[in-house]
C-alpha positions as CSV (number, residue, x, y, z in Angstrom):
1,M,16.0,21.9,-4.8
2,N,14.2,19.0,-6.4
3,R,16.0,17.8,-9.5
4,T,13.8,16.3,-12.3
5,G,15.1,14.2,-15.1
6,L,17.9,11.7,-15.4
7,T,21.4,11.7,-14.0
8,F,24.4,12.3,-16.3
9,N,25.2,8.6,-16.2
10,S,21.7,7.6,-17.2
11,R,21.7,10.1,-20.1
12,K,25.1,8.9,-21.2
13,A,23.9,5.2,-21.1
14,L,20.9,6.1,-23.2
15,M,23.0,7.9,-25.8
16,N,25.5,5.1,-26.0
17,N,22.9,2.4,-26.4
18,I,20.3,4.0,-28.7
19,G,22.2,6.9,-30.3
20,E,22.9,10.5,-29.3
21,A,19.8,12.1,-30.9
22,A,17.3,9.4,-29.7
23,G,18.9,9.3,-26.2
24,T,18.7,13.1,-25.9
25,E,15.1,13.1,-27.1
26,I,14.1,10.5,-24.6
27,A,16.0,12.1,-21.7
28,N,14.3,15.5,-22.4
29,L,10.9,13.9,-22.6
30,I,11.4,12.2,-19.2
31,A,12.5,15.5,-17.7
32,E,9.5,17.3,-19.1
33,M,7.2,14.5,-17.8
34,A,8.8,14.6,-14.4
35,A,8.3,18.4,-14.2
36,E,4.7,18.1,-15.3
37,I,4.0,15.4,-12.6
38,E,5.6,17.6,-10.0
39,E,3.4,20.5,-11.0
40,L,0.3,18.3,-10.9
41,R,1.3,17.1,-7.4
42,R,1.8,20.7,-6.2
43,T,-1.5,21.9,-7.5
44,K,-3.7,18.9,-6.6
45,V,-7.0,19.7,-5.0
46,N,-8.9,17.2,-2.9
47,V,-12.7,17.1,-3.5
48,T,-15.0,16.2,-0.7
49,R,-18.5,15.1,-1.7
50,I,-21.2,16.8,0.4
51,V,-24.2,14.8,-0.8
52,P,-23.8,11.1,-1.8
53,T,-24.8,10.4,-5.4
54,T,-26.7,7.5,-6.7
55,N,-27.0,5.8,-10.1
56,V,-30.1,4.2,-11.6
57,N,-29.2,1.1,-13.5
58,L,-31.1,-0.3,-16.5
59,M,-33.4,-2.4,-14.2
60,G,-34.6,0.7,-12.5
61,R,-32.8,0.0,-9.2
62,N,-30.7,2.6,-7.4
63,E,-27.0,1.8,-6.9
64,D,-24.4,3.7,-5.1
65,A,-22.0,5.7,-7.3
66,L,-18.4,4.7,-7.5
């Protein structure tokens, strides 16, 4: 099982240095962000271009799209 968030020691260090309420808030935010990143990684879809695209710049010349 993947564990997201901070370890007990990291949470305790945050709470000791910046206060219990702020430390808890930051630790919870980090845990939520880690869970969101993991979800995005799990559901990521790769896109393959079938036809190359081109851009026309202001001078009227074609340039390859980035």
